[in-house]
FIDRENTOR-840120 format. One record per atom (N, C-alpha, C): residue in one letter; residue number from 1; y, z, x. Coordinates in steps of 0.1 Angstrom, whole numbers, plus 5000, padded with zeros to 4 digits. Example, Ala and Ser with C-alpha at 12.3 -4.5 7.8 and 13.67 -1.06 7.14 Angstrom:
FIDRENTOR-840120
<atom><residu>a</residu><num>1</num><v>4943</v><w>5078</w><u>5132</u></atom>
<atom><residu>a</residu><num>1</num><v>4955</v><w>5078</w><u>5123</u></atom>
<atom><residu>a</residu><num>1</num><v>4967</v><w>5078</w><u>5132</u></atom>
<atom><residu>s</residu><num>2</num><v>4978</v><w>5071</w><u>5128</u></atom>
<atom><residu>s</residu><num>2</num><v>4989</v><w>5071</w><u>5137</u></atom>
<atom><residu>s</residu><num>2</num><v>5000</v><w>5079</w><u>5129</u></atom>
end
This chain:
FIDRENTOR-840120
<atom><residu>x</residu><num>1</num><v>1761</v><w>9213</w><u>5174</u></atom>
<atom><residu>x</residu><num>1</num><v>1753</v><w>9204</w><u>5181</u></atom>
<atom><residu>x</residu><num>1</num><v>1753</v><w>9205</w><u>5194</u></atom>
<atom><residu>x</residu><num>2</num><v>1743</v><w>9211</w><u>5204</u></atom>
<atom><residu>x</residu><num>2</num><v>1747</v><w>9210</w><u>5218</u></atom>
<atom><residu>x</residu><num>2</num><v>1741</v><w>9200</w><u>5223</u></atom>
<atom><residu>x</residu><num>3</num><v>1747</v><w>9196</w><u>5233</u></atom>
<atom><residu>x</residu><num>3</num><v>1744</v><w>9186</w><u>5242</u></atom>
<atom><residu>x</residu><num>3</num><v>1743</v><w>9190</w><u>5260</u></atom>
<atom><residu>x</residu><num>4</num><v>1737</v><w>9181</w><u>5265</u></atom>
<atom><residu>x</residu><num>4</num><v>1732</v><w>9187</w><u>5280</u></atom>
<atom><residu>x</residu><num>4</num><v>1746</v><w>9190</w><u>5287</u></atom>
<atom><residu>x</residu><num>5</num><v>1758</v><w>9188</w><u>5284</u></atom>
<atom><residu>x</residu><num>5</num><v>1770</v><w>9189</w><u>5292</u></atom>
<atom><residu>x</residu><num>5</num><v>1774</v><w>9202</w><u>5287</u></atom>
<atom><residu>x</residu><num>6</num><v>1775</v><w>9206</w><u>5272</u></atom>
<atom><residu>x</residu><num>6</num><v>1777</v><w>9219</w><u>5268</u></atom>
<atom><residu>x</residu><num>6</num><v>1769</v><w>9228</w><u>5274</u></atom>
<atom><residu>x</residu><num>7</num><v>1754</v><w>9226</w><u>5274</u></atom>
<atom><residu>x</residu><num>7</num><v>1748</v><w>9236</w><u>5277</u></atom>
<atom><residu>x</residu><num>7</num><v>1745</v><w>9242</w><u>5292</u></atom>
<atom><residu>x</residu><num>8</num><v>1751</v><w>9229</w><u>5302</u></atom>
<atom><residu>x</residu><num>8</num><v>1752</v><w>9233</w><u>5314</u></atom>
<atom><residu>x</residu><num>8</num><v>1765</v><w>9242</w><u>5319</u></atom>
<atom><residu>x</residu><num>9</num><v>1773</v><w>9241</w><u>5310</u></atom>
<atom><residu>x</residu><num>9</num><v>1785</v><w>9252</w><u>5308</u></atom>
<atom><residu>x</residu><num>9</num><v>1785</v><w>9264</w><u>5302</u></atom>
<atom><residu>x</residu><num>10</num><v>1773</v><w>9266</w><u>5297</u></atom>
<atom><residu>x</residu><num>10</num><v>1774</v><w>9278</w><u>5289</u></atom>
<atom><residu>x</residu><num>10</num><v>1781</v><w>9277</w><u>5275</u></atom>
<atom><residu>x</residu><num>11</num><v>1783</v><w>9264</w><u>5271</u></atom>
<atom><residu>x</residu><num>11</num><v>1792</v><w>9264</w><u>5260</u></atom>
<atom><residu>x</residu><num>11</num><v>1784</v><w>9263</w><u>5244</u></atom>
<atom><residu>x</residu><num>12</num><v>1786</v><w>9272</w><u>5235</u></atom>
<atom><residu>x</residu><num>12</num><v>1773</v><w>9271</w><u>5225</u></atom>
<atom><residu>x</residu><num>12</num><v>1783</v><w>9261</w><u>5214</u></atom>
<atom><residu>x</residu><num>13</num><v>1780</v><w>9255</w><u>5208</u></atom>
<atom><residu>x</residu><num>13</num><v>1785</v><w>9246</w><u>5195</u></atom>
<atom><residu>x</residu><num>13</num><v>1779</v><w>9250</w><u>5182</u></atom>
<atom><residu>x</residu><num>14</num><v>1772</v><w>9258</w><u>5180</u></atom>
<atom><residu>x</residu><num>14</num><v>1760</v><w>9258</w><u>5168</u></atom>
<atom><residu>x</residu><num>14</num><v>1768</v><w>9268</w><u>5159</u></atom>
<atom><residu>x</residu><num>15</num><v>1770</v><w>9267</w><u>5146</u></atom>
<atom><residu>x</residu><num>15</num><v>1777</v><w>9278</w><u>5136</u></atom>
<atom><residu>x</residu><num>15</num><v>1772</v><w>9288</w><u>5139</u></atom>
<atom><residu>x</residu><num>16</num><v>1782</v><w>9298</w><u>5138</u></atom>
<atom><residu>x</residu><num>16</num><v>1779</v><w>9311</w><u>5133</u></atom>
<atom><residu>x</residu><num>16</num><v>1771</v><w>9322</w><u>5147</u></atom>
<atom><residu>x</residu><num>17</num><v>1772</v><w>9315</w><u>5159</u></atom>
<atom><residu>x</residu><num>17</num><v>1768</v><w>9323</w><u>5170</u></atom>
<atom><residu>x</residu><num>17</num><v>1781</v><w>9328</w><u>5176</u></atom>
<atom><residu>x</residu><num>18</num><v>1782</v><w>9344</w><u>5174</u></atom>
<atom><residu>x</residu><num>18</num><v>1795</v><w>9354</w><u>5177</u></atom>
<atom><residu>x</residu><num>18</num><v>1805</v><w>9347</w><u>5174</u></atom>
<atom><residu>x</residu><num>19</num><v>1808</v><w>9337</w><u>5165</u></atom>
<atom><residu>x</residu><num>19</num><v>1824</v><w>9332</w><u>5161</u></atom>
<atom><residu>x</residu><num>19</num><v>1834</v><w>9343</w><u>5155</u></atom>
<atom><residu>x</residu><num>20</num><v>1827</v><w>9350</w><u>5147</u></atom>
<atom><residu>x</residu><num>20</num><v>1835</v><w>9360</w><u>5141</u></atom>
<atom><residu>x</residu><num>20</num><v>1844</v><w>9370</w><u>5152</u></atom>
<atom><residu>x</residu><num>21</num><v>1831</v><w>9376</w><u>5160</u></atom>
<atom><residu>x</residu><num>21</num><v>1833</v><w>9384</w><u>5171</u></atom>
<atom><residu>x</residu><num>21</num><v>1846</v><w>9380</w><u>5180</u></atom>
<atom><residu>x</residu><num>22</num><v>1845</v><w>9367</w><u>5184</u></atom>
<atom><residu>x</residu><num>22</num><v>1851</v><w>9357</w><u>5196</u></atom>
<atom><residu>x</residu><num>22</num><v>1866</v><w>9357</w><u>5190</u></atom>
<atom><residu>x</residu><num>23</num><v>1865</v><w>9353</w><u>5173</u></atom>
<atom><residu>x</residu><num>23</num><v>1879</v><w>9353</w><u>5170</u></atom>
<atom><residu>x</residu><num>23</num><v>1887</v><w>9363</w><u>5169</u></atom>
<atom><residu>x</residu><num>24</num><v>1879</v><w>9374</w><u>5165</u></atom>
<atom><residu>x</residu><num>24</num><v>1889</v><w>9389</w><u>5168</u></atom>
<atom><residu>x</residu><num>24</num><v>1892</v><w>9391</w><u>5179</u></atom>
<atom><residu>x</residu><num>25</num><v>1890</v><w>9388</w><u>5188</u></atom>
<atom><residu>x</residu><num>25</num><v>1894</v><w>9393</w><u>5200</u></atom>
<atom><residu>x</residu><num>25</num><v>1905</v><w>9384</w><u>5209</u></atom>
<atom><residu>x</residu><num>26</num><v>1902</v><w>9372</w><u>5201</u></atom>
<atom><residu>x</residu><num>26</num><v>1913</v><w>9363</w><u>5207</u></atom>
<atom><residu>x</residu><num>26</num><v>1928</v><w>9362</w><u>5205</u></atom>
<atom><residu>x</residu><num>27</num><v>1938</v><w>9362</w><u>5214</u></atom>
<atom><residu>x</residu><num>27</num><v>1951</v><w>9364</w><u>5213</u></atom>
<atom><residu>x</residu><num>27</num><v>1955</v><w>9352</w><u>5216</u></atom>
<atom><residu>x</residu><num>28</num><v>1963</v><w>9348</w><u>5208</u></atom>
<atom><residu>x</residu><num>28</num><v>1971</v><w>9331</w><u>5209</u></atom>
<atom><residu>x</residu><num>28</num><v>1984</v><w>9335</w><u>5216</u></atom>
<atom><residu>x</residu><num>29</num><v>1994</v><w>9323</w><u>5223</u></atom>
<atom><residu>x</residu><num>29</num><v>2004</v><w>9328</w><u>5229</u></atom>
<atom><residu>x</residu><num>29</num><v>2014</v><w>9329</w><u>5216</u></atom>
<atom><residu>x</residu><num>30</num><v>2014</v><w>9328</w><u>5206</u></atom>
<atom><residu>x</residu><num>30</num><v>2021</v><w>9332</w><u>5195</u></atom>
<atom><residu>x</residu><num>30</num><v>2020</v><w>9347</w><u>5196</u></atom>
<atom><residu>x</residu><num>31</num><v>2009</v><w>9349</w><u>5195</u></atom>
<atom><residu>x</residu><num>31</num><v>2004</v><w>9365</w><u>5193</u></atom>
<atom><residu>x</residu><num>31</num><v>2013</v><w>9372</w><u>5203</u></atom>
<atom><residu>x</residu><num>32</num><v>2011</v><w>9371</w><u>5217</u></atom>
<atom><residu>x</residu><num>32</num><v>2016</v><w>9375</w><u>5230</u></atom>
<atom><residu>x</residu><num>32</num><v>2031</v><w>9377</w><u>5229</u></atom>
<atom><residu>x</residu><num>33</num><v>2041</v><w>9362</w><u>5226</u></atom>
<atom><residu>x</residu><num>33</num><v>2053</v><w>9366</w><u>5221</u></atom>
<atom><residu>x</residu><num>33</num><v>2060</v><w>9374</w><u>5213</u></atom>
<atom><residu>x</residu><num>34</num><v>2052</v><w>9375</w><u>5204</u></atom>
<atom><residu>x</residu><num>34</num><v>2052</v><w>9388</w><u>5192</u></atom>
<atom><residu>x</residu><num>34</num><v>2054</v><w>9401</w><u>5196</u></atom>
<atom><residu>x</residu><num>35</num><v>2043</v><w>9402</w><u>5207</u></atom>
<atom><residu>x</residu><num>35</num><v>2042</v><w>9415</w><u>5210</u></atom>
<atom><residu>x</residu><num>35</num><v>2048</v><w>9420</w><u>5221</u></atom>
<atom><residu>x</residu><num>36</num><v>2058</v><w>9412</w><u>5232</u></atom>
<atom><residu>x</residu><num>36</num><v>2066</v><w>9415</w><u>5239</u></atom>
<atom><residu>x</residu><num>36</num><v>2083</v><w>9412</w><u>5234</u></atom>
<atom><residu>x</residu><num>37</num><v>2086</v><w>9415</w><u>5222</u></atom>
<atom><residu>x</residu><num>37</num><v>2097</v><w>9415</w><u>5218</u></atom>
<atom><residu>x</residu><num>37</num><v>2099</v><w>9429</w><u>5219</u></atom>
<atom><residu>x</residu><num>38</num><v>2115</v><w>9431</w><u>5224</u></atom>
<atom><residu>x</residu><num>38</num><v>2119</v><w>9445</w><u>5227</u></atom>
<atom><residu>x</residu><num>38</num><v>2114</v><w>9451</w><u>5244</u></atom>
<atom><residu>x</residu><num>39</num><v>2107</v><w>9442</w><u>5251</u></atom>
<atom><residu>x</residu><num>39</num><v>2102</v><w>9446</w><u>5261</u></atom>
<atom><residu>x</residu><num>39</num><v>2110</v><w>9443</w><u>5273</u></atom>
<atom><residu>x</residu><num>40</num><v>2108</v><w>9448</w><u>5284</u></atom>
<atom><residu>x</residu><num>40</num><v>2115</v><w>9441</w><u>5297</u></atom>
<atom><residu>x</residu><num>40</num><v>2105</v><w>9432</w><u>5300</u></atom>
<atom><residu>x</residu><num>41</num><v>2113</v><w>9415</w><u>5303</u></atom>
<atom><residu>x</residu><num>41</num><v>2106</v><w>9405</w><u>5309</u></atom>
<atom><residu>x</residu><num>41</num><v>2112</v><w>9400</w><u>5320</u></atom>
<atom><residu>x</residu><num>42</num><v>2106</v><w>9390</w><u>5324</u></atom>
<atom><residu>x</residu><num>42</num><v>2113</v><w>9383</w><u>5338</u></atom>
<atom><residu>x</residu><num>42</num><v>2109</v><w>9370</w><u>5331</u></atom>
<atom><residu>x</residu><num>43</num><v>2123</v><w>9361</w><u>5330</u></atom>
<atom><residu>x</residu><num>43</num><v>2120</v><w>9347</w><u>5325</u></atom>
<atom><residu>x</residu><num>43</num><v>2126</v><w>9339</w><u>5338</u></atom>
<atom><residu>x</residu><num>44</num><v>2114</v><w>9328</w><u>5341</u></atom>
<atom><residu>x</residu><num>44</num><v>2117</v><w>9322</w><u>5355</u></atom>
<atom><residu>x</residu><num>44</num><v>2121</v><w>9305</w><u>5349</u></atom>
<atom><residu>x</residu><num>45</num><v>2131</v><w>9301</w><u>5354</u></atom>
<atom><residu>x</residu><num>45</num><v>2136</v><w>9288</w><u>5351</u></atom>
<atom><residu>x</residu><num>45</num><v>2129</v><w>9278</w><u>5357</u></atom>
<atom><residu>x</residu><num>46</num><v>2130</v><w>9264</w><u>5356</u></atom>
<atom><residu>x</residu><num>46</num><v>2126</v><w>9255</w><u>5364</u></atom>
<atom><residu>x</residu><num>46</num><v>2131</v><w>9251</w><u>5371</u></atom>
<atom><residu>x</residu><num>47</num><v>2147</v><w>9258</w><u>5375</u></atom>
<atom><residu>x</residu><num>47</num><v>2155</v><w>9253</w><u>5387</u></atom>
<atom><residu>x</residu><num>47</num><v>2154</v><w>9264</w><u>5396</u></atom>
<atom><residu>x</residu><num>48</num><v>2145</v><w>9275</w><u>5392</u></atom>
<atom><residu>x</residu><num>48</num><v>2139</v><w>9287</w><u>5401</u></atom>
<atom><residu>x</residu><num>48</num><v>2146</v><w>9303</w><u>5402</u></atom>
<atom><residu>x</residu><num>49</num><v>2156</v><w>9302</w><u>5392</u></atom>
<atom><residu>x</residu><num>49</num><v>2164</v><w>9309</w><u>5390</u></atom>
<atom><residu>x</residu><num>49</num><v>2156</v><w>9320</w><u>5380</u></atom>
<atom><residu>x</residu><num>50</num><v>2160</v><w>9334</w><u>5382</u></atom>
<atom><residu>x</residu><num>50</num><v>2151</v><w>9342</w><u>5371</u></atom>
<atom><residu>x</residu><num>50</num><v>2161</v><w>9353</w><u>5366</u></atom>
<atom><residu>x</residu><num>51</num><v>2155</v><w>9356</w><u>5355</u></atom>
<atom><residu>x</residu><num>51</num><v>2165</v><w>9364</w><u>5345</u></atom>
<atom><residu>x</residu><num>51</num><v>2158</v><w>9373</w><u>5339</u></atom>
<atom><residu>x</residu><num>52</num><v>2162</v><w>9390</w><u>5343</u></atom>
<atom><residu>x</residu><num>52</num><v>2155</v><w>9398</w><u>5338</u></atom>
<atom><residu>x</residu><num>52</num><v>2161</v><w>9406</w><u>5326</u></atom>
<atom><residu>x</residu><num>53</num><v>2156</v><w>9410</w><u>5319</u></atom>
<atom><residu>x</residu><num>53</num><v>2162</v><w>9420</w><u>5310</u></atom>
<atom><residu>x</residu><num>53</num><v>2151</v><w>9422</w><u>5297</u></atom>
<atom><residu>x</residu><num>54</num><v>2157</v><w>9425</w><u>5283</u></atom>
<atom><residu>x</residu><num>54</num><v>2153</v><w>9429</w><u>5275</u></atom>
<atom><residu>x</residu><num>54</num><v>2150</v><w>9416</w><u>5266</u></atom>
<atom><residu>x</residu><num>55</num><v>2138</v><w>9413</w><u>5260</u></atom>
<atom><residu>x</residu><num>55</num><v>2136</v><w>9404</w><u>5251</u></atom>
<atom><residu>x</residu><num>55</num><v>2143</v><w>9407</w><u>5238</u></atom>
<atom><residu>x</residu><num>56</num><v>2153</v><w>9401</w><u>5233</u></atom>
<atom><residu>x</residu><num>56</num><v>2157</v><w>9401</w><u>5217</u></atom>
<atom><residu>x</residu><num>56</num><v>2147</v><w>9397</w><u>5209</u></atom>
<atom><residu>x</residu><num>57</num><v>2153</v><w>9381</w><u>5213</u></atom>
<atom><residu>x</residu><num>57</num><v>2143</v><w>9373</w><u>5201</u></atom>
<atom><residu>x</residu><num>57</num><v>2139</v><w>9360</w><u>5208</u></atom>
<atom><residu>x</residu><num>58</num><v>2129</v><w>9355</w><u>5201</u></atom>
<atom><residu>x</residu><num>58</num><v>2126</v><w>9338</w><u>5205</u></atom>
<atom><residu>x</residu><num>58</num><v>2119</v><w>9328</w><u>5195</u></atom>
<atom><residu>x</residu><num>59</num><v>2123</v><w>9317</w><u>5198</u></atom>
<atom><residu>x</residu><num>59</num><v>2118</v><w>9310</w><u>5186</u></atom>
<atom><residu>x</residu><num>59</num><v>2106</v><w>9299</w><u>5189</u></atom>
<atom><residu>x</residu><num>60</num><v>2104</v><w>9290</w><u>5181</u></atom>
<atom><residu>x</residu><num>60</num><v>2090</v><w>9281</w><u>5183</u></atom>
<atom><residu>x</residu><num>60</num><v>2092</v><w>9272</w><u>5197</u></atom>
<atom><residu>x</residu><num>61</num><v>2106</v><w>9270</w><u>5200</u></atom>
<atom><residu>x</residu><num>61</num><v>2110</v><w>9262</w><u>5212</u></atom>
<atom><residu>x</residu><num>61</num><v>2112</v><w>9268</w><u>5225</u></atom>
<atom><residu>x</residu><num>62</num><v>2110</v><w>9280</w><u>5223</u></atom>
<atom><residu>x</residu><num>62</num><v>2110</v><w>9292</w><u>5235</u></atom>
<atom><residu>x</residu><num>62</num><v>2125</v><w>9293</w><u>5240</u></atom>
<atom><residu>x</residu><num>63</num><v>2133</v><w>9288</w><u>5227</u></atom>
<atom><residu>x</residu><num>63</num><v>2148</v><w>9293</w><u>5231</u></atom>
<atom><residu>x</residu><num>63</num><v>2146</v><w>9312</w><u>5231</u></atom>
<atom><residu>x</residu><num>64</num><v>2154</v><w>9316</w><u>5238</u></atom>
<atom><residu>x</residu><num>64</num><v>2154</v><w>9332</w><u>5239</u></atom>
<atom><residu>x</residu><num>64</num><v>2167</v><w>9335</w><u>5245</u></atom>
<atom><residu>x</residu><num>65</num><v>2166</v><w>9350</w><u>5237</u></atom>
<atom><residu>x</residu><num>65</num><v>2178</v><w>9358</w><u>5239</u></atom>
<atom><residu>x</residu><num>65</num><v>2172</v><w>9369</w><u>5242</u></atom>
<atom><residu>x</residu><num>66</num><v>2183</v><w>9375</w><u>5253</u></atom>
<atom><residu>x</residu><num>66</num><v>2182</v><w>9386</w><u>5259</u></atom>
<atom><residu>x</residu><num>66</num><v>2192</v><w>9396</w><u>5261</u></atom>
<atom><residu>x</residu><num>67</num><v>2188</v><w>9411</w><u>5262</u></atom>
<atom><residu>x</residu><num>67</num><v>2200</v><w>9418</w><u>5262</u></atom>
<atom><residu>x</residu><num>67</num><v>2197</v><w>9422</w><u>5277</u></atom>
<atom><residu>x</residu><num>68</num><v>2210</v><w>9429</w><u>5283</u></atom>
<atom><residu>x</residu><num>68</num><v>2209</v><w>9437</w><u>5297</u></atom>
<atom><residu>x</residu><num>68</num><v>2203</v><w>9428</w><u>5306</u></atom>
<atom><residu>x</residu><num>69</num><v>2210</v><w>9419</w><u>5308</u></atom>
<atom><residu>x</residu><num>69</num><v>2204</v><w>9405</w><u>5316</u></atom>
<atom><residu>x</residu><num>69</num><v>2208</v><w>9405</w><u>5329</u></atom>
<atom><residu>x</residu><num>70</num><v>2201</v><w>9407</w><u>5340</u></atom>
<atom><residu>x</residu><num>70</num><v>2206</v><w>9403</w><u>5352</u></atom>
<atom><residu>x</residu><num>70</num><v>2200</v><w>9390</w><u>5355</u></atom>
<atom><residu>x</residu><num>71</num><v>2211</v><w>9383</w><u>5366</u></atom>
<atom><residu>x</residu><num>71</num><v>2204</v><w>9369</w><u>5371</u></atom>
<atom><residu>x</residu><num>71</num><v>2201</v><w>9369</w><u>5385</u></atom>
<atom><residu>x</residu><num>72</num><v>2188</v><w>9363</w><u>5390</u></atom>
<atom><residu>x</residu><num>72</num><v>2184</v><w>9363</w><u>5404</u></atom>
<atom><residu>x</residu><num>72</num><v>2183</v><w>9353</w><u>5408</u></atom>
<atom><residu>x</residu><num>73</num><v>2193</v><w>9347</w><u>5419</u></atom>
<atom><residu>x</residu><num>73</num><v>2190</v><w>9332</w><u>5427</u></atom>
<atom><residu>x</residu><num>73</num><v>2184</v><w>9338</w><u>5437</u></atom>
<atom><residu>x</residu><num>74</num><v>2176</v><w>9331</w><u>5444</u></atom>
<atom><residu>x</residu><num>74</num><v>2165</v><w>9334</w><u>5456</u></atom>
<atom><residu>x</residu><num>74</num><v>2163</v><w>9348</w><u>5461</u></atom>
<atom><residu>x</residu><num>75</num><v>2162</v><w>9359</w><u>5447</u></atom>
<atom><residu>x</residu><num>75</num><v>2158</v><w>9370</w><u>5449</u></atom>
<atom><residu>x</residu><num>75</num><v>2168</v><w>9378</w><u>5448</u></atom>
<atom><residu>x</residu><num>76</num><v>2179</v><w>9373</w><u>5451</u></atom>
<atom><residu>x</residu><num>76</num><v>2192</v><w>9382</w><u>5451</u></atom>
<atom><residu>x</residu><num>76</num><v>2198</v><w>9383</w><u>5438</u></atom>
<atom><residu>x</residu><num>77</num><v>2203</v><w>9397</w><u>5434</u></atom>
<atom><residu>x</residu><num>77</num><v>2214</v><w>9399</w><u>5421</u></atom>
<atom><residu>x</residu><num>77</num><v>2223</v><w>9392</w><u>5423</u></atom>
<atom><residu>x</residu><num>78</num><v>2228</v><w>9378</w><u>5413</u></atom>
<atom><residu>x</residu><num>78</num><v>2242</v><w>9371</w><u>5413</u></atom>
<atom><residu>x</residu><num>78</num><v>2250</v><w>9377</w><u>5403</u></atom>
<atom><residu>x</residu><num>79</num><v>2243</v><w>9379</w><u>5389</u></atom>
<atom><residu>x</residu><num>79</num><v>2253</v><w>9380</w><u>5381</u></atom>
<atom><residu>x</residu><num>79</num><v>2247</v><w>9393</w><u>5367</u></atom>
<atom><residu>x</residu><num>80</num><v>2252</v><w>9397</w><u>5363</u></atom>
<atom><residu>x</residu><num>80</num><v>2248</v><w>9407</w><u>5349</u></atom>
<atom><residu>x</residu><num>80</num><v>2254</v><w>9404</w><u>5342</u></atom>
<atom><residu>x</residu><num>81</num><v>2250</v><w>9403</w><u>5326</u></atom>
<atom><residu>x</residu><num>81</num><v>2252</v><w>9398</w><u>5313</u></atom>
<atom><residu>x</residu><num>81</num><v>2249</v><w>9410</w><u>5304</u></atom>
<atom><residu>x</residu><num>82</num><v>2258</v><w>9414</w><u>5293</u></atom>
<atom><residu>x</residu><num>82</num><v>2253</v><w>9419</w><u>5283</u></atom>
<atom><residu>x</residu><num>82</num><v>2240</v><w>9411</w><u>5276</u></atom>
<atom><residu>x</residu><num>83</num><v>2245</v><w>9399</w><u>5269</u></atom>
<atom><residu>x</residu><num>83</num><v>2238</v><w>9393</w><u>5260</u></atom>
<atom><residu>x</residu><num>83</num><v>2234</v><w>9378</w><u>5270</u></atom>
<atom><residu>x</residu><num>84</num><v>2225</v><w>9373</w><u>5272</u></atom>
<atom><residu>x</residu><num>84</num><v>2221</v><w>9361</w><u>5273</u></atom>
<atom><residu>x</residu><num>84</num><v>2215</v><w>9353</w><u>5268</u></atom>
<atom><residu>x</residu><num>85</num><v>2214</v><w>9336</w><u>5263</u></atom>
<atom><residu>x</residu><num>85</num><v>2207</v><w>9328</w><u>5257</u></atom>
<atom><residu>x</residu><num>85</num><v>2204</v><w>9316</w><u>5265</u></atom>
<atom><residu>x</residu><num>86</num><v>2189</v><w>9317</w><u>5267</u></atom>
<atom><residu>x</residu><num>86</num><v>2184</v><w>9304</w><u>5275</u></atom>
<atom><residu>x</residu><num>86</num><v>2174</v><w>9296</w><u>5265</u></atom>
<atom><residu>x</residu><num>87</num><v>2181</v><w>9282</w><u>5269</u></atom>
<atom><residu>x</residu><num>87</num><v>2171</v><w>9271</w><u>5260</u></atom>
<atom><residu>x</residu><num>87</num><v>2161</v><w>9269</w><u>5264</u></atom>
<atom><residu>x</residu><num>88</num><v>2149</v><w>9267</w><u>5258</u></atom>
<atom><residu>x</residu><num>88</num><v>2140</v><w>9267</w><u>5258</u></atom>
<atom><residu>x</residu><num>88</num><v>2133</v><w>9261</w><u>5269</u></atom>
<atom><residu>x</residu><num>89</num><v>2138</v><w>9245</w><u>5269</u></atom>
<atom><residu>x</residu><num>89</num><v>2135</v><w>9234</w><u>5277</u></atom>
<atom><residu>x</residu><num>89</num><v>2136</v><w>9237</w><u>5293</u></atom>
<atom><residu>x</residu><num>90</num><v>2144</v><w>9249</w><u>5295</u></atom>
<atom><residu>x</residu><num>90</num><v>2145</v><w>9252</w><u>5309</u></atom>
<atom><residu>x</residu><num>90</num><v>2135</v><w>9263</w><u>5313</u></atom>
<atom><residu>x</residu><num>91</num><v>2128</v><w>9270</w><u>5305</u></atom>
<atom><residu>x</residu><num>91</num><v>2116</v><w>9279</w><u>5308</u></atom>
<atom><residu>x</residu><num>91</num><v>2104</v><w>9274</w><u>5314</u></atom>
<atom><residu>x</residu><num>92</num><v>2101</v><w>9279</w><u>5325</u></atom>
<atom><residu>x</residu><num>92</num><v>2091</v><w>9276</w><u>5332</u></atom>
<atom><residu>x</residu><num>92</num><v>2079</v><w>9289</w><u>5328</u></atom>
<atom><residu>x</residu><num>93</num><v>2079</v><w>9300</w><u>5328</u></atom>
<atom><residu>x</residu><num>93</num><v>2071</v><w>9310</w><u>5322</u></atom>
<atom><residu>x</residu><num>93</num><v>2082</v><w>9324</w><u>5320</u></atom>
<atom><residu>x</residu><num>94</num><v>2075</v><w>9332</w><u>5311</u></atom>
<atom><residu>x</residu><num>94</num><v>2078</v><w>9345</w><u>5305</u></atom>
<atom><residu>x</residu><num>94</num><v>2069</v><w>9356</w><u>5311</u></atom>
<atom><residu>x</residu><num>95</num><v>2073</v><w>9364</w><u>5321</u></atom>
<atom><residu>x</residu><num>95</num><v>2063</v><w>9374</w><u>5324</u></atom>
<atom><residu>x</residu><num>95</num><v>2068</v><w>9391</w><u>5318</u></atom>
<atom><residu>x</residu><num>96</num><v>2060</v><w>9397</w><u>5311</u></atom>
<atom><residu>x</residu><num>96</num><v>2062</v><w>9408</w><u>5304</u></atom>
<atom><residu>x</residu><num>96</num><v>2059</v><w>9422</w><u>5312</u></atom>
<atom><residu>x</residu><num>97</num><v>2068</v><w>9427</w><u>5318</u></atom>
<atom><residu>x</residu><num>97</num><v>2070</v><w>9438</w><u>5328</u></atom>
<atom><residu>x</residu><num>97</num><v>2057</v><w>9449</w><u>5319</u></atom>
<atom><residu>x</residu><num>98</num><v>2050</v><w>9458</w><u>5325</u></atom>
<atom><residu>x</residu><num>98</num><v>2042</v><w>9465</w><u>5321</u></atom>
<atom><residu>x</residu><num>98</num><v>2047</v><w>9480</w><u>5319</u></atom>
<atom><residu>x</residu><num>99</num><v>2046</v><w>9487</w><u>5306</u></atom>
<atom><residu>x</residu><num>99</num><v>2055</v><w>9495</w><u>5300</u></atom>
<atom><residu>x</residu><num>99</num><v>2048</v><w>9510</w><u>5309</u></atom>
<atom><residu>x</residu><num>100</num><v>2054</v><w>9515</w><u>5317</u></atom>
<atom><residu>x</residu><num>100</num><v>2054</v><w>9527</w><u>5326</u></atom>
<atom><residu>x</residu><num>100</num><v>2056</v><w>9540</w><u>5318</u></atom>
end
């Protein structure tokens, strides 16, 4: 059913209008997280610190294991770690570096 508010925003709520095509192109956050495993990432923490390295694995709580990790505070390299584990509740965002 379509209402005036939906029509004014261009939202189509009727069945079958392109639903299959839109669903095929839609990526969920879980799809993104699966796709970046093994890639170089930057993880920004709530505290403002950045960690850059290779994403080894993560879980549904956003707990992150990284390899070849570098810790940056105020943009300056502070430490290098072989392996690093970050508890998910500290994560502000994860940014995947472009493959070059």
